[in-house]
C-alpha positions as CSV (number, residue, x, y, z in Angstrom):
1,X,26.9,21.0,-19.7
2,X,25.0,23.8,-17.3
3,X,22.3,21.6,-17.2
4,X,23.9,18.9,-16.2
5,X,25.5,21.2,-13.2
6,X,22.4,22.4,-11.8
7,X,20.6,18.9,-11.9
8,X,24.3,18.0,-9.5
9,X,23.9,21.0,-7.7
10,X,20.1,20.2,-6.9
11,X,20.5,16.6,-6.4
12,X,23.4,17.0,-3.7
13,X,21.4,19.9,-1.7
14,X,18.9,17.2,-1.4
15,X,21.0,14.7,-0.4
16,X,22.6,17.1,2.3
17,X,19.1,18.4,3.2
18,X,17.7,14.9,3.8
19,X,20.5,14.0,5.6
20,X,20.4,16.9,7.8
21,X,16.8,16.1,8.7
22,X,17.2,12.2,9.7
23,X,15.7,11.5,13.1
24,X,19.2,10.1,14.4
25,X,20.6,12.7,13.5
26,X,18.8,15.7,15.6
27,X,17.7,13.6,18.0
28,X,20.4,14.1,21.5
29,X,18.7,10.9,23.1
30,X,19.2,8.8,20.0
31,X,21.0,6.1,22.2
32,X,21.0,2.4,21.2
33,X,20.0,1.7,24.9
34,X,18.2,4.0,27.6
35,X,18.6,4.9,31.1
36,X,17.5,2.1,33.0
37,X,18.7,-1.0,30.2
38,X,22.1,0.3,30.7
39,X,21.2,0.0,34.6
40,X,20.1,-3.4,33.9
41,X,23.0,-4.4,32.0
42,X,25.2,-3.2,34.5
43,X,23.2,-5.4,37.1
44,X,22.6,-2.1,39.2
45,X,21.1,-2.1,42.7
46,X,20.4,-0.1,45.8
47,X,22.3,3.3,46.0
48,X,24.2,2.3,42.8
49,X,21.5,1.9,41.3
50,X,19.3,5.4,42.6
51,X,22.6,7.2,41.6
52,X,23.2,6.2,38.1
53,X,19.2,7.0,37.1
54,X,19.7,9.9,39.0
55,X,22.9,11.4,37.1
56,X,21.8,9.7,33.3
57,X,18.3,11.5,33.8
58,X,20.2,15.3,35.0
59,X,22.5,14.3,31.4
60,X,19.4,13.7,29.7
61,X,17.6,16.6,30.9
62,X,20.6,18.8,29.9
63,X,20.9,17.5,26.6
64,X,17.1,17.8,25.6
65,X,17.2,21.2,27.0
66,X,20.1,22.1,24.6
67,X,18.0,20.2,22.3
68,X,15.0,22.5,22.5
69,X,17.2,25.9,22.2
70,X,18.5,24.8,19.2
71,X,15.4,24.4,18.1
72,X,14.2,27.4,19.2
73,X,11.3,26.5,20.9
74,X,9.7,28.1,24.0
75,X,6.5,27.7,26.6
76,X,4.7,24.3,26.3
77,X,6.2,23.1,23.2
78,X,9.7,23.7,25.2
79,X,7.6,21.8,27.8
80,X,6.2,19.1,26.3
81,X,9.3,18.1,23.6
82,X,11.3,18.2,26.8
83,X,9.2,15.8,28.4
84,X,9.1,13.5,25.9
85,X,12.8,14.0,25.0
86,X,14.2,12.6,28.5
87,X,11.2,10.2,29.2
88,X,12.5,8.6,25.8
89,X,15.9,8.6,27.1
90,X,15.4,7.0,30.6
91,X,12.9,4.5,29.3
92,X,10.2,5.4,31.3
């Protein structure tokens, strides 16, 4: 009985660890669409497009900075992570 309990406990720990490390759970920018594709769906142009993209990029930057802080990144690692994260979110 004790051995069965330990196996069940280890299995549940394995599942919880695997779920916590899934890319979708970690990425703040794991959106179904990017800022540019959202703008295209909304058929934005001109000043409306510029304004939307500026706000979307600012939101992505804040989200990515928060994710970098959660991962305890600093220096070049933080800069690289944030740059890629924002680029992925904006769609550039």
